[in-house]
Backbone as a ProteinNet text record, in pm:
[ID]
protein_1_A
[PRIMARY]
MLLIFLEALAALLLLVLIVWWTMFSGRKKGELTPPEQGGEDPTRPPGT
[TERTIARY]
9255.3	9362.8	9472.3	9506.2	9607.5	9562.2	9435.5	9382.7	9393.7	9366.9	9378.3	9524	9614.9	9757.1	9802.9	9762.5	9801.4	9742.7	9620.2	9558.6	9630.6	9667.1	9741.8	9879	9944.6	10075.2	10063.8	9960.6	9939.5	9913.7	9836.5	9809.6	9937.1	10021.1	10147.3	10239.6	10248.4	10332.7	10281.8	10151.2	10093.7	10126.7	10118.5	10152.6	10299.1	10388.3	10531.5	10556.2	10490.2	10506.2	10458.6	10346.2	10294	10388.1	10438	10530.8	10659	10714.2	10836.7	10814.6	10702.3	10673.1	10662.5	10593.3	10575.5	10704	10791	10915	11019.8	11030.8	11145.7	11114.2	10989.5	10962	11001.2	11068.7	11107	11238.5	11303.4	11431.2	11545.1	11652.7	11770.8	11835.8	11854.9	11917.5	11844.2	11720.5	11639.5	11674.7	11761.1	11801.4	11776.1	11755.8	11745.9	11883.9	11891.7	12019.6	12023.2	12136.5	12145.4	12143.5	12102.8	12103.5	12245.4	12255.5	12386.2	12454.9	12587.1	12661.8	12620.5	12575.4	12534.6	12396.5	12332.6	12200	12092.6	11971.7	11860	11806	11779.1	11725.3	11573.5	11510	11364.9	11287.3	11354.9	11286.5	11286.6	11370.1	11379.3	11271.2	11203.1	11100.8	11164.3	11089.6	11144.9	11178.9	11284.7	11323.8	11410	11458	11541.2	11682.4
-15810.7	-15899.3	-15823.3	-15705.4	-15624.7	-15584.3	-15553.8	-15514.2	-15629.7	-15750.8	-15867.4	-15888.8	-15872.9	-15886.9	-15782	-15657.5	-15551.5	-15575.1	-15623.2	-15651.6	-15766.6	-15870	-15981.5	-15936	-15851.4	-15798.1	-15714.2	-15632	-15550.4	-15639	-15745.7	-15837.7	-15908.2	-15948.5	-16013.6	-15918	-15794.5	-15696.3	-15668.8	-15663.2	-15642.4	-15760.9	-15882.1	-16000.3	-15997.1	-15963.8	-15956.5	-15848.5	-15735.2	-15627.7	-15671.9	-15740.2	-15786.2	-15888.5	-15982.4	-16083.1	-16017.2	-15925.4	-15855.7	-15776.9	-15707.9	-15625.5	-15712.6	-15825.6	-15909.1	-15981.1	-16009.1	-16079.3	-15986.7	-15865.6	-15783	-15655.6	-15623.2	-15499.6	-15515.6	-15417.5	-15419.3	-15488.3	-15544.7	-15610.7	-15520.7	-15522.5	-15446.2	-15513.6	-15441.1	-15489.3	-15608	-15633.9	-15738.2	-15879.9	-15897.5	-16031.9	-16054.9	-16180.8	-16216.9	-16209.7	-16165.1	-16160.4	-16273.2	-16341.4	-16450.1	-16394.2	-16475.8	-16427.8	-16395	-16304.2	-16264.4	-16385.1	-16380.3	-16487.1	-16491.1	-16605.4	-16620.4	-16563.6	-16511.7	-16453.8	-16560.2	-16519.3	-16612	-16629.5	-16752.7	-16783.3	-16776.3	-16680.3	-16667.1	-16783.4	-16867.3	-16980.4	-17104.3	-17103.5	-17219.2	-17210.7	-17322.4	-17321.2	-17292.5	-17228.5	-17197.9	-17324.7	-17316.6	-17428	-17533	-17506.7	-17606.8	-17559.4
5575.9	5615.6	5691.8	5642.3	5709	5848.9	5864.3	5994.9	6094.8	6051.9	6139.6	6180	6085.1	6114.7	6215.8	6197.1	6289.5	6429.1	6434.6	6563.8	6635	6560.7	6619.7	6666.9	6591.2	6630.6	6757	6765.7	6885.7	7007.7	6991.3	7101.8	7146.3	7051.9	7085.3	7160.2	7113.2	7181.7	7323	7339	7471.9	7562.9	7511.4	7589.6	7633	7540.9	7573.5	7679	7666.2	7764.5	7902.5	7910.7	8039.6	8103.1	8022.6	8075.9	8123.7	8045.6	8085.7	8213.6	8222.6	8340.4	8465.3	8456.5	8574.9	8614.4	8519.6	8552.8	8612.3	8562.3	8596.1	8673.2	8697.7	8770.8	8916.7	8970.5	9110.6	9140.5	9042.2	9064.7	9020	9095.4	9055.9	8935.6	8830.4	8706.6	8647.2	8687.9	8627.7	8666.7	8765.9	8804.2	8952.7	8987.4	9128.3	9190.6	9314.9	9384.8	9486.4	9498.9	9597.2	9738.8	9836.9	9975.1	10020.2	10114.4	10168	10232.2	10240.5	10306.9	10453.9	10498.8	10637.4	10665.2	10563.3	10582.3	10578.4	10608.7	10610.3	10469.5	10431.1	10299.4	10305	10233.2	10241.9	10180	10099.3	10038.7	10127.5	10229.4	10318.2	10426.3	10454.4	10560.3	10696.6	10786.4	10918.4	10997	11077.2	11162.3	11095.2	10973.2	10906.6	10896.3
[MASK]
++++++++++++++++++++++++++++++++++++++++++++++++

């Protein structure tokens, strides 16, 4: 029973690590930064 619990805990920790890594890797301070004032918005389709 203890072995199953430890294995489930390890799987949960691995899942949390993967989610954290994919959400915050490569971002400054872990947050999205708004576009510069007057800058181009990368989420807006071209020509709008």
